[in-house]
N, C-alpha and C positions, 0 to 999 in steps of 0.2 A: 536245464534247458534242453529241449530236444527239437530236432528239425525233421520235416517229413518231405518226401517227394510224393506226389499224387499221380498215379499212373493208371491209364485205362487198359485193362487186360481183356483178352477175348472172353474170359469167363466172368468178368465183372470188374468193379472198382475195388481197389485195396489201398490202404495207406501203409507206406513203408518209410522208415527213417532215412534221411538223406545222408547221414554220416556213414562211414565205411563199415563200421561194426553195428549193423542194424539191431535195435532192441525192440522188445514188445511195447506197444503203447501202454502207458500207465493210466489208471483211472485218476481223473482230477476231480476232487470234491469241491463243488461250488457251494456258496452259502445259500441255503434255502430260506427265503424270506417268508413266503406263503405257499400253500398248496391246497387244492380243492378236490375232494372226491364228491362233494355235494355243493354245487354253486347255487346258492339261493339269492334272490333279489328281494329283500324285504322280509319281514317277520312272518308273513302269511304264505309266501311262495315256497313250494317244495322243490326238490332237486329237479332240474329241467335240462335235458340234453340239448335243447334248442338254444341255450344260452352259451354262446361261443365267444369268449374274449379274444381279441386279436392284437391289442397294443397295450403298452404299459408306459408309465413314467414314474420316477421317484423325485419328489421335491424335498430338498433338505432345508430346514430352517435353522434358527439359532440353537446353539448348544446341542447340535446333533439330531434334533427332532426331525422326523421325516413324515411324509404323507405319500401314499401309493395310489396311483390313478390307473384305471382300466377302461378300455372302450369295449362295449358289448353291442356290436351292430344288431339292429332289429331284424330277426328272421321272421317275426310275426308281430302283430299288434299286441300280443299278450306279453311282450317284454316290457315290464313296468318302467325301467329306466335304462339308458344306453351309455351314459358316462358316469363312472362310479369311482368312489374312493373307499379304501378300507377304513372301517369305523375306527376313530382314534383310540377307543378303548381296546381295540383288537390289534393294535400295531405290533404287539409282541406275540400274537397268536399265530402259530404256524399252520395248524390244521383248520381249514374251513372258516377263516375269519369272515365276519359280517361285512357286507358291502352297503354303502349308502349312495343315494343319487347326488351328483354334483351339477351345478352349485346348489340346487334344491329340487324337490320332486316336481314343483310347478313347471319347471323347464321341460319336463318329459311327459306331461299329462296326456297329450294326444299326439299320436304318430303323424297325423296330417296337419298339425298346427305349425305352420311354417315360421312362426315367430318364436318357437322354442327350439328344441334339439330333436330332430327326427331319428337319426341313426349315426351316432359318433363312430368314427372308424380309425382316425389317426390323431395323435397328440404330439406336442413338442413343448418342453419347458425351456425358455430362454434365460439369459443371464440377468434379466430384469424382473424376475419372478412373475413372468406371464406364461399362462398356459394357452398355447395355440391348439385349436381343435378343428379337424376337418369333419364335417357332417355330410354324408353322402346324399341325404334326402330320400333314401330308398328303404323300402321294407320288402324283403324277399324279392329283390330285383324290380319292384314296382316303384317308379319314380313319382313320389307323392309331392316332393318339394324340390326346389333347385338346390344343388350342393352349395354349401356355404363354409366360410372360414370364420371362426369366432376366436376372439382373444380375450382371456379373462385375467384380471389382476389377482394374483394368488395371495396378496397381502390382505385385500379387502373381500376377495371372492365375488367380484362384480365384473360384469361385461364392460370392456372398454372399446371394443370394435367388432363389427359384424359386416361381412361382405358376402353377398350372393354372387356366385359365379355366373358370368354371362352365358347365354345358350351356346355360343360357339366354342366355349371352353371345355365342354364335355358332351358325351353322347348319352341321352336319357336311358335308364335301365341297363346300360352297358358298362359305362365307366365305373371302375372299381379302384379305389385309391389305396395302394399297398404300402406306401412309404411317404414320409414327409420329414424334411429337415429345414431349419430356419437359420438364417444368417443375419447378424446385426452388423451394419457397416458404420460409417461416420454419423449416421442419424441416431445410432444407439437406440435408446428406449422410446424414441418418437416414432419408430417404424420397424422395419425389418422386412426381409424377403423370405417367403416360404416357397420351397420347391417340392412339388407333389407329383408322385408317380401315378400314372393312370394305366394300370396293367392291361385291362381289357379294351381300353381306347387307344392303346399304343402311342402314348404321348406323355410329355412332361408339362405341367402347369407351373408357371412362375407368377407368384402373387406378391406385389409390392404394397405393403401396408401403408407406407408413407404417402404414396400417391393414389392408393386405392385402385391401382390398375393391375391387370393380369394379361399374360400372353401365353401362347401354347407353342411347344416345340415338338415336332414330329420328324422321325428319321427311320430309315429301314432297320437300323440297329436296335430300335425300340420295339420291333416286331419279333415274334417267335420264329425267325427265319435263320438265325445264325446258330451253328452247333447242332445239338440234337434235341429231339422232343421226346423225352423218356419218362417224365414224372408229372403226375397230376394232370391239370388241364393243359392240353397241348396248345391252347390259344392264348395263354398268358404271355404278355409282352413285358415291357419294362417293369421290374418288380421292386427295385431298390433305388435309393438315391442317397449320396453322402458327399461331403465337402471337405476340401483341404482346410487345415487350420487357418485362422485369420492371419497369423504371423508369417505364413509361408510366402516366399518371394513371388512365386507364381502359383495361382490357385486353380484347382480343377473341380468339376462336378463329376462324380463317378457313379456308374450304374451298370446293372446287367439284367438280362431277362431271366425268368425263372428256369427256362429250359435250355439255357446256353452255358457253355464252359467259359465264355469270354467275359472279360471286364473291359468296359469302355470308359475313356476319359474325354471330357469336353472342357476347354478353357472356360473358367467362370466368367471372365470379362465378355466372352462371346454369348454365354447364356443370358447375361444381364443386359445385353444390347437389344432392347425391345425392337428397334427398327429393323434389325436383320430378319426377325421372324415375322414381322408384319408386312414386309415388302415381298414381292414375288422374286426372291433371290433364287438363282439357278441351283438345282440340287447338287451340281458339281462344286459350286462355290461353298455351299454349306457342308457338304460331306467331308471336305478337307480338314474340318475342325474335329471330326469324330475320330478318335484314335483307339484302335484295339491294343490294349496293353499286353495281352498274352492270354494263355489258357490255363485254367486250373486243372483240367483233365477230369473234372467232376462238377456237379451242380451245387449252387449255394442258394439258400433262402434269403434271410435278412442280412443286411450289412450295416456297419456304422464305423465312423472314423473318430479316433481320439485326438486330443490336442497335440500329440506328438507325431501325427501323420501316419498312425498305424490303423490300417483298415481291417476290421474283424468281420468274419462271415461264418455262418453256421452251415455245415455240409448236410445236404439232404439225405436222410435215412442212415447217416453214418455216426451220429452222436458225437460229432467233433466240431470244434471251433478253430478256425485258422486265422492267421494274421499275416499281413503284408505291409511293409513300409513304403510309402509313396516315393521315397528317394532311391529305391532299388528297382531292379528289373522285375518284371512279373513272370518269373519262371519257377519251376519246382524247387530250385535251390534257394529261392528267396521267400518262399511261402512256408510258414511255420505252423505246426499244430500246437496251440497253446492250451487246449483243453480237450479231453476225451472222456465222455461220460454218457453212454447210451441211455441211462436211466433218467438223467437230468436234462439232456439235450436231445429232444425228440423232434417235433415239428415246431420250429421257432418262428412265430409270426410277428413277434415284437422284439427288437434288439436296440437298446439305447445306451448312450454314454451320459451319465449324470454326474455333476460335481457334488461331492459330499461337503460337509461343513468345514473341512480343512482345505477345500479347493482341489482335492484329488479326483482324478477320473475313475469312475466306477462303471463297469459294464453290467447291464441287467438284461435278462432274457425272459420272455414269456414263452414257456414250452408247453405244448399240448399233445395229447394223444392224437395221431393223425387220423385214426379211424373215425373220430368225431366229425371230421370235415368232409367225409364221404358218406354220411348217413349211418355210420356204425354206432354200436352201443358198447358200453363197458359194464362190468359188474359194479354194484352199488358202492362198494368200498374201495374201488380202484381209483388211483390218482388220475384225474383228468387234465388238470392244469396246474402249473407250478411257476413261481417266480424265483429265479436263481441269479446270483450275482457274484462279482469278484472285482477287487481293485485291478485296474489294468496293469499297474506296476507288478502285482503278484502274478498275473497271467504271463507277462513277458519274462519274468525272472524265474518262473516255475516254482513259486513259493506257495504255501498254504493260503487260501483265499481269506481275505478280511474285508469287511465292509463297515461303513459308518453306521448303517441302520442296525447293526447287531449291538451297538453300544448305546443307542438312544433309548 
């Protein structure tokens, strides 16, 4: 096990170990599930640099069987499908496995067919074997359809609920949904709440599937105004969202903006109180609930929390994954580096905790070459996207990574 302090120096950001006898960070080899140098969508499509997957999920079934999901937002109408699974026959294929449309090609036939899926961007698999999908309704920033939340039954692969977001929940052609987490309360499989980060709209959308209602939360901490603006799009606001475990005595919703060093906590019971956000409550009365936990001294991309209250976050451009437990202070002494691998952890746009067939938490990351997101190109045989994972118990104990998908 090793600990790190993260400090900002005049010459840049460096990672150093927090114990007295500093050691060099060691490479952590995560399990590679799949990687693509040639991402093709269907048998007739050649490699296309405009196919940019941004989110992933792993569904475990009986006897360790698994299924891998990817979202590939439409950057053009030439994208044949936008929500994909790795073909079952290629589950054990590491290099360039084939992708198939989910739940069927008919759902993706026309980009402006608002009864299908226009542009899937975020997913979440809950404990009831349901796949939640956020469809932005956009093609290359053109708002063709209203954003929607779709819920699929993964046992039968059928749609069980669809809700179009109301016009006041988003800004057309501006809102970009960069994270979603779902919480099941006493209603269990009859409903659930989805918390969706709107990075360019500077807000959080709360969708209650049981009542089919949604409300929006906005606050200055969701805007790119705290900390520094050093990486990527300086206008990116709230970029992440994660939740305390259900068994926690007091639960919080955590988030940060892409260009900030700070992590913010908001009591979940406040988030879930629809009336607070629909009334004209004073900004002072609302702001008291938003708490800055502390600073990392560096920027994070995606984050996710496991059922032990450990919050994981990928460090931008540093090839590292850090962890912090919500029962500790948010300081350099309490933040741990649990993985360092610049070849596997590049630009992490999707980070998930999935339960394997034994009920253990596994962390999965979709890592991409950052040049692809700024119009750059790579050589034909270079790895462009990869899915890597590790049991969280292995990460926290600094043991070799194991995953259930390697045994299925």
